[in-house]
Residue frames as qw, qx, qy, qz and C-alpha x, y, z in Angstrom:
[[0.547, -0.463, -0.306, -0.626, -13.35, -14.15, 12.31],
 [0.764, -0.350, -0.508, 0.191, -12.35, -16.45, 15.17],
 [0.431, 0.031, -0.295, 0.852, -10.16, -13.74, 16.48],
 [0.240, -0.332, -0.036, -0.912, -13.03, -11.22, 16.47],
 [0.719, -0.462, -0.404, -0.325, -15.28, -13.60, 18.29],
 [0.727, -0.217, -0.445, 0.476, -12.57, -14.32, 20.90],
 [0.226, 0.155, -0.154, 0.949, -11.77, -10.69, 21.28],
 [0.450, -0.454, -0.229, -0.734, -15.53, -9.78, 21.68],
 [0.773, -0.474, -0.420, -0.043, -15.91, -12.38, 24.43],
 [0.636, -0.124, -0.342, 0.680, -12.69, -11.43, 26.18],
 [0.034, 0.269, -0.054, 0.961, -13.56, -7.67, 26.11],
 [0.577, -0.492, -0.388, -0.524, -17.05, -8.42, 27.44],
 [0.811, -0.398, -0.383, 0.193, -15.55, -10.21, 30.40],
 [0.521, 0.133, -0.221, 0.814, -12.76, -7.75, 30.86],
 [0.140, -0.483, -0.064, -0.862, -15.31, -5.04, 31.46],
 [0.734, -0.513, -0.213, -0.390, -16.96, -6.89, 34.18],
 [0.074, -0.646, 0.677, -0.345, -14.76, -7.17, 37.34],
 [0.734, -0.221, 0.567, -0.302, -16.37, -10.33, 38.69],
 [0.864, 0.454, -0.119, -0.181, -15.84, -11.93, 35.31],
 [0.178, 0.659, -0.712, 0.164, -12.14, -12.37, 36.11],
 [0.541, -0.222, 0.753, -0.302, -13.10, -15.23, 38.52],
 [0.850, 0.346, 0.307, -0.253, -15.03, -16.94, 35.75],
 [0.589, 0.715, -0.370, -0.062, -12.26, -16.54, 33.19],
 [0.057, 0.618, -0.752, 0.220, -9.79, -18.09, 35.52],
 [0.800, -0.166, 0.425, -0.390, -11.90, -21.01, 36.56],
 [0.014, 0.331, -0.905, -0.267, -10.49, -24.35, 35.38],
 [0.805, 0.214, 0.250, -0.494, -12.87, -26.58, 33.48],
 [0.254, -0.165, 0.874, 0.381, -12.77, -29.70, 31.32],
 [0.610, 0.504, 0.217, -0.571, -14.99, -30.01, 28.32],
 [0.269, -0.115, 0.838, 0.461, -15.46, -32.19, 25.31],
 [0.513, 0.594, 0.229, -0.575, -17.84, -30.75, 22.67],
 [0.359, -0.032, 0.791, 0.494, -18.24, -32.50, 19.35],
 [0.002, 0.243, 0.622, 0.745, -19.95, -30.75, 16.43],
 [0.076, -0.685, -0.650, 0.320, -22.34, -28.61, 18.38],
 [0.174, 0.835, 0.263, 0.451, -23.80, -25.31, 17.48],
 [0.302, 0.349, -0.323, 0.827, -21.87, -22.30, 18.94],
 [0.445, -0.512, 0.003, -0.734, -24.90, -21.38, 20.74],
 [0.911, -0.326, -0.221, -0.120, -25.10, -24.75, 22.54],
 [0.765, 0.156, -0.347, 0.520, -21.45, -24.85, 23.03],
 [0.081, 0.482, -0.269, 0.830, -21.47, -21.53, 24.84],
 [0.709, -0.468, -0.047, -0.525, -24.27, -22.76, 27.09],
 [0.942, -0.159, -0.247, 0.161, -22.24, -25.84, 28.05],
 [0.507, 0.300, -0.333, 0.737, -19.10, -23.72, 28.77],
 [0.274, -0.522, 0.158, -0.792, -21.18, -21.36, 30.93],
 [0.867, -0.377, -0.187, -0.267, -22.69, -24.36, 32.79],
 [0.857, -0.009, -0.330, 0.396, -19.26, -25.67, 33.49],
 [0.364, 0.303, -0.225, 0.852, -17.95, -22.33, 34.54],
 [0.216, -0.603, -0.671, 0.373, -21.06, -21.54, 36.56],
 [0.041, 0.465, -0.023, -0.884, -21.97, -18.36, 34.47],
 [0.547, 0.600, 0.583, -0.009, -24.01, -17.34, 31.61],
 [0.371, 0.037, 0.374, 0.849, -23.01, -15.69, 28.29],
 [0.279, 0.808, 0.348, -0.386, -24.61, -12.57, 27.01],
 [0.352, -0.225, 0.513, 0.750, -23.88, -11.80, 23.47],
 [0.480, 0.535, -0.053, -0.693, -25.28, -10.14, 20.25],
 [0.730, 0.129, 0.663, 0.104, -26.43, -12.98, 17.98],
 [0.540, 0.836, 0.068, -0.070, -25.98, -10.65, 14.97],
 [0.038, 0.824, -0.564, -0.034, -22.26, -10.58, 15.65],
 [0.282, -0.331, 0.900, -0.031, -21.64, -14.19, 16.68],
 [0.606, 0.130, -0.564, -0.546, -22.91, -16.89, 14.21],
 [0.570, -0.305, 0.576, -0.501, -24.78, -18.96, 16.71],
 [0.932, 0.216, 0.147, -0.250, -25.50, -21.72, 14.18],
 [0.409, 0.623, -0.666, 0.025, -21.78, -22.31, 13.31],
 [0.956, -0.205, -0.209, -0.008, -20.70, -25.78, 14.24],
 [0.062, 0.741, -0.604, 0.287, -17.76, -26.10, 16.63],
 [0.922, -0.181, -0.326, 0.104, -15.84, -28.92, 18.37],
 [0.050, -0.777, 0.439, -0.449, -13.80, -28.13, 21.53],
 [0.874, -0.235, -0.385, 0.181, -11.70, -30.38, 23.73],
 [0.085, 0.701, -0.410, 0.577, -10.08, -29.03, 26.76],
 [0.797, -0.309, -0.497, 0.150, -8.75, -30.87, 29.81],
 [0.557, -0.594, -0.241, 0.529, -8.20, -28.80, 33.00],
 [0.349, 0.265, 0.159, 0.885, -7.87, -25.48, 31.08],
 [0.034, 0.434, 0.391, -0.810, -9.08, -22.10, 32.17],
 [0.433, 0.704, 0.532, -0.181, -12.26, -20.67, 30.59],
 [0.097, 0.831, -0.232, -0.495, -10.17, -17.98, 28.90],
 [0.164, -0.381, 0.823, 0.388, -8.15, -20.56, 27.12],
 [0.417, 0.337, 0.844, -0.009, -11.20, -22.58, 26.14],
 [0.335, 0.828, 0.276, -0.354, -12.74, -19.52, 24.50]]
């Protein structure tokens, strides 16, 4: 399921030429037990972009923890 989510996010960004800049931006993030919906908002804020996704595909209420220090957005996803 994680691979499907990652693939969906990557494909969305790959289809948008300006998205490459966002995927290659380096961010640092420390998210502990937050809903996926909130985590994506935080990642978007750090990367200076907004996510658009189908909430029927991505389980937005899933709880995630993410720690990344000086990593590209693509790696964080």
